[in-house]
C-alpha positions in Angstrom: 98.3 73.8 76.7 95.4 75.2 78.8 97.1 78.6 79.1 97.4 78.8 75.3 93.8 77.8 74.9 92.7 80.5 77.4 94.8 83.1 75.6 93.3 82.1 72.3 89.8 82.4 73.7 90.6 85.7 75.2 91.9 87.1 71.9 88.7 85.8 70.1 86.5 87.5 72.7 88.4 90.8 72.4 88.1 90.6 68.6 84.4 90.0 68.9 84.0 92.9 71.3 85.9 95.3 69.1 83.7 94.1 66.1 80.5 94.7 68.1 81.7 98.2 69.1 82.5 99.0 65.4 79.0 97.9 64.4 77.5 100.0 67.2 79.5 103.0 66.1 78.5 102.8 62.5 74.8 102.0 63.3 74.6 104.9 65.8 76.1 107.3 63.3 73.3 106.4 60.8 70.7 106.5 63.5 71.9 109.9 64.8 71.8 111.3 61.2 68.3 109.9 60.6 66.9 111.1 63.9 68.2 114.6 63.1 66.1 114.5 60.0 62.9 112.9 61.4 61.3 116.1 62.9 61.9 118.0 59.6 60.5 115.1 57.6 57.4 114.9 59.9 56.8 118.6 59.5 56.5 118.1 55.8 53.3 116.2 56.4 51.8 118.2 59.3 52.4 121.5 60.9 50.8 120.5 64.2 53.6 120.2 66.7 51.6 117.8 68.9 51.2 115.5 65.9 54.9 115.7 65.1 55.6 114.6 68.7 53.3 111.7 68.4 54.8 110.7 65.0 58.3 110.8 66.5 57.2 108.6 69.4 56.1 105.7 67.1 59.6 104.2 66.7 60.1 104.1 70.5 56.7 102.5 71.0 57.4 99.8 68.4 60.9 99.3 69.9 59.5 98.9 73.3 57.1 96.2 72.1 59.8 94.3 70.2 62.5 94.5 72.9 61.7 91.4 74.9 60.8 89.1 71.8 64.1 90.2 70.2 66.1 89.2 73.3 64.2 85.9 73.6 64.7 85.1 70.0 68.5 85.7 70.3 68.6 83.1 73.1 67.0 80.6 70.8 68.5 81.2 67.3 71.7 83.0 68.3 72.9 86.6 68.6 74.2 86.6 65.0 71.0 85.6 63.4 68.9 88.2 65.1 71.5 90.9 64.4 71.7 90.0 60.7 67.9 90.3 60.4 68.2 93.7 62.0 70.9 94.8 59.6 68.9 93.6 56.6 66.1 95.9 57.8 68.7 98.7 58.1 69.4 98.3 54.4 65.7 98.3 53.7 65.3 101.6 55.6 68.1 103.1 53.4 66.2 102.0 50.3 62.8 103.3 51.3 63.6 106.5 53.1 63.8 108.6 49.9 60.4 107.1 48.9 58.5 108.5 51.9 56.1 111.1 50.4 52.9 111.0 52.5 51.8 110.8 56.1 50.7 107.1 55.9 54.1 106.2 54.4 55.9 108.1 57.1 54.0 106.2 59.8 54.8 102.9 58.1 58.5 104.0 57.8 58.5 104.9 61.6 57.2 101.4 62.4 59.9 99.7 60.3 62.5 102.0 62.0 61.3 101.0 65.5 61.5 97.4 64.5 65.1 97.6 63.5 66.3 99.2 66.7 65.9 96.2 69.0 66.8 93.6 66.4 70.3 95.2 66.6 70.4 96.6 70.1 69.2 93.4 71.9 71.7 90.9 70.4 74.5 93.5 70.5 74.1 94.1 74.3 73.6 90.4 74.9 76.9 89.7 73.0 78.7 92.2 75.3 77.2 90.6 78.4 78.3 87.1 77.2 81.9 88.0 76.4 82.7 90.6 79.1 85.2 89.1 81.6 83.8 88.9 85.1 86.0 91.6 86.6 85.7 94.0 83.6 81.9 94.1 82.9 81.6 97.9 83.6 84.7 98.6 81.5 83.4 96.7 78.5 80.0 98.4 78.7 81.7 101.8 79.2 83.5 101.3 75.9 80.4 100.0 74.2 78.3 103.0 75.4 81.1 105.4 74.3 80.9 103.8 70.8 77.2 104.4 70.6 77.4 108.0 71.8 80.3 108.8 69.4 78.1 107.7 66.5 75.1 109.7 67.8 77.3 112.8 67.9 78.9 112.3 64.5 75.7 111.5 62.6 73.8 114.7 63.1 76.9 116.8 62.4 77.5 115.0 59.1 74.0 115.3 57.8 73.5 118.8 59.2 76.5 120.0 57.3 75.5 118.3 54.1 71.8 119.3 54.1 72.4 123.1 54.4 71.0 123.6 50.9 68.0 121.2 51.0 66.2 118.5 52.9 66.4 116.1 49.9 70.2 116.2 50.1 70.0 115.1 53.7 67.6 112.3 53.0 69.7 111.0 50.1 72.8 111.1 52.4 71.0 109.1 55.1 69.8 106.7 52.5 73.3 105.9 51.3 74.6 105.9 54.9 72.0 103.2 56.0 72.7 101.0 53.0 76.4 101.2 53.5 76.2 100.7 57.2 73.9 97.7 56.8 76.3 96.1 54.3 79.4 96.7 56.6 77.5 95.4 59.6 76.4 92.2 57.7 80.0 91.6 56.8 81.3 92.1 60.3 78.5 90.0 61.9 79.1 87.1 59.5 82.7 86.8 60.8 81.7 86.5 64.5 81.5 83.4 66.5 78.1 83.2 68.1 78.1 82.9 71.9 74.9 80.7 71.8 76.2 77.2 71.2 72.9 75.3 71.0 70.9 77.2 68.4 67.6 76.5 66.9 66.7 77.0 63.2 65.0 80.5 62.7 61.6 79.0 61.9 61.7 76.8 65.0 62.9 79.6 67.2 60.1 81.9 66.1 57.5 79.1 66.7 58.9 78.3 70.1 59.1 81.9 71.1 55.4 82.3 70.3 54.1 79.0 71.6 56.4 78.0 74.5 57.8 81.4 75.6 54.5 83.2 75.0 56.5 86.1 73.7 56.8 88.2 76.9 56.3 85.6 79.7 59.7 83.9 79.4 61.6 87.2 79.4 59.8 88.5 82.4 60.2 85.2 84.2 63.9 85.2 83.6 64.3 88.7 84.7 62.3 88.0 88.0 65.2 85.7 88.9 67.4 88.7 89.4 65.1 89.7 92.2 65.5 93.0 94.0 68.8 93.9 92.3 67.2 93.4 88.9 64.4 95.7 89.9 66.9 98.3 91.1 68.6 98.2 87.6 65.2 98.7 85.9 64.2 101.7 88.1 67.6 103.4 87.5 67.6 102.6 83.8 64.2 104.2 83.3 65.2 107.2 85.4 68.4 107.7 83.4 66.6 107.5 80.1 63.8 109.9 81.3 66.6 112.3 82.2 68.1 111.9 78.8 64.7 112.4 77.1 64.1 115.6 79.1 67.5 117.0 78.1 67.2 116.3 74.4 63.6 117.7 74.4 64.0 120.9 76.4 67.6 122.0 75.9 66.9 123.3 72.3 64.1 125.3 73.8 66.0 126.4 76.9 68.8 128.2 75.1 66.2 130.2 73.1 64.4 131.0 76.4 67.7 132.4 77.7 68.1 134.3 74.4 71.4 132.6 73.5 72.6 132.0 70.0 72.0 128.7 68.1 75.7 128.0 68.0 75.9 128.3 71.8 72.8 126.1 72.1 74.5 123.4 70.0 77.6 123.7 72.1 75.7 123.2 75.3 74.0 120.2 73.8 77.4 118.9 72.8 78.5 119.2 76.5 75.7 116.7 77.3 77.2 114.2 74.8 81.0 114.6 75.0 81.5 113.1 78.5 79.6 110.0 77.5 82.1 109.5 74.7 85.4 110.2 76.4 84.6 109.0 80.0 83.0 105.6 79.1 86.3 103.6 79.4 87.7 105.4 82.6 84.3 105.3 84.3 83.9 101.6 83.6 87.4 100.9 84.7 87.0 102.8 88.0 83.6 101.1 88.6 85.2 97.6 88.2 88.2 98.6 90.4 86.5 100.4 93.3 83.0 99.0 93.2 80.0 99.5 90.9 77.7 100.8 93.6 80.3 103.3 94.8 80.7 104.6 91.2 77.0 104.6 90.8 76.4 106.7 93.9 79.2 109.1 92.7 77.7 109.4 89.2 74.1 110.0 90.4 75.2 112.6 93.0 77.3 114.4 90.4 74.5 114.3 87.8 71.8 115.3 90.2 73.6 118.3 91.6 74.8 119.5 88.2 71.4 119.2 86.6 69.9 121.2 89.5 72.5 123.9 88.8 71.9 123.8 85.1 68.2 124.6 85.7 69.2 127.7 87.7 72.1 128.8 85.4 71.9 131.9 83.2 75.5 132.4 82.1 77.2 130.5 79.3 80.0 129.3 81.5 77.8 127.8 84.2 75.5 126.2 81.6 78.5 124.6 79.8 80.1 123.3 83.0 76.8 122.0 84.6 75.9 120.3 81.3 79.3 118.7 81.1 79.3 117.4 84.8 75.7 116.2 84.4 76.8 114.0 81.5 80.0 113.0 83.3 78.0 111.7 86.2 75.7 109.8 83.8 78.8 108.2 82.2 79.7 106.7 85.6 76.0 105.7 86.3 75.5 104.0 83.0 78.8 102.0 83.1 78.0 100.9 86.7 74.4 99.9 86.0 75.5 98.0 82.8 78.2 96.2 84.7 75.8 95.4 87.6 73.2 93.7 85.4 75.9 91.8 83.6 77.3 90.5 87.0 73.9 89.4 88.4 72.8 87.7 85.2 75.5 85.1 85.1 74.2 81.7 84.1 70.8 83.2 83.0 69.3 83.7 79.6 70.9 87.0 78.9 68.9 87.6 75.7 65.7 87.6 77.7 67.2 89.7 80.4 68.6 92.3 78.0 65.2 92.4 76.2 63.5 93.5 79.4 66.3 95.9 80.1 66.1 97.4 76.6 62.3 97.7 76.9 62.6 99.9 80.1 65.2 102.0 78.3 62.6 102.8 75.6 59.9 103.4 78.1 62.0 106.1 79.6 62.6 107.7 76.2 58.9 107.7 75.6 58.1 109.2 79.0 61.0 111.7 79.1 59.7 114.3 76.6 56.1 114.2 77.9 57.2 114.5 81.6 59.7 117.3 80.8 57.0 119.2 79.0 54.5 118.7 81.8 57.0 119.9 84.5 58.0 122.9 82.5 54.4 123.8 81.8 53.4 123.4 85.5 56.2 125.7 86.7 56.0 128.0 83.6 59.8 127.7 83.6 61.9 125.3 81.5 64.8 125.6 83.9 62.7 124.2 86.7 62.1 121.0 84.7 65.9 120.3 84.7 66.2 121.1 88.4 63.3 118.8 89.3 64.9 115.9 87.4 68.1 116.6 89.3 66.3 116.3 92.6 64.7 113.0 91.5 68.2 111.7 90.6 69.4 112.6 94.1 66.5 110.9 95.8 67.3 107.7 93.9 70.4 107.3 96.0 68.1 105.9 98.7 67.3 103.0 96.4 70.9 102.5 95.6 72.0 102.4 99.2 69.2 100.0 100.0 70.4 97.6 97.3 74.1 97.7 98.3 73.7 95.0 101.0 72.1 92.6 98.5 74.9 93.2 96.0 77.5 92.5 98.7 75.7 89.3 99.5 75.8 88.4 95.8 79.5 89.1 95.6 80.2 86.8 98.5 77.9 84.1 97.3 75.3 84.4 100.0 71.6 84.0 99.4 69.9 87.2 98.4 67.3 88.5 100.7 63.9 89.6 99.2 
């Protein structure tokens, strides 16, 4: 009887996981399409490239602020409730995007967009952390990350193909996409079993989050319980997202600097995305089998060396290969870090923890474009910015090795040393 019960629970968890990945895929497709349009939309209201950069940072700033409260709220009222609120905002975004016709309206739209990100991201990641089997945490997150990156790759291609004639066609397409994605997401979320068993009513949850949790304090307090291993995850998370931000900001400029065609530039950028899609599952599986820290070191070394080579590359073959192996290393690194934080957060409030984790992801995405631009400006060479980030990745191995002993103590149930 117990074995049948365990099998039934396992099937339910797998169904929930597949459902979360489907929602992540659809949402990322819409987000990728919209983010492809945002710079063009912003340029409709200002030709100052600095102002455009500031406008595009607004959603990340709002997402950073909302990350911890979103996670805390999901611990109180349930993952489903917070996710459903986020999906309702997704539908709202689809409705209002065609109506944006002035700079103040664009700023308001960017704020709403930033708000929606963590109301979906926080409960979705907490869901995965809750249902991932103990020995398959990296594998589950590898698949989840692959779903997101697949959507981010599909979205821009779809809207880019459809908006060849005019921006308005692209905006209309994104509008319909967001409305449809929101409705599909609502249907899927409504069928899930919430992993939070003792849930508060939404109004009580919000009041308690504001009065008792003090919005940020509870999340930070919960994360502190992860001690040095938790800090290692945050440092690596912000480092990986800074690297991602540098690549997305400077690669479109680098291929022009090297006098390559736009088609080759898009192909190089695709090489930075493709491994994150196809290697998520095998990277996570290998991390679970041979050790998350070993896979992490391998991924960071591969990414660091490849990114250094990318910065010095001038031929299409070396650019394509170094871009591919940079992203392949990051696939191993992300799967390992995601599995690591899932392991060490057992019996903790994972909504709070994933809120802090998500906040540091967004901080990295805010810092990345600025830092990349500063390094490129300092050296008067875009390639040197990539190589510098590769060196920083290699130096982070010192932190990983220093955290390996504490992780071994955790695995063997020994007290962690501070």
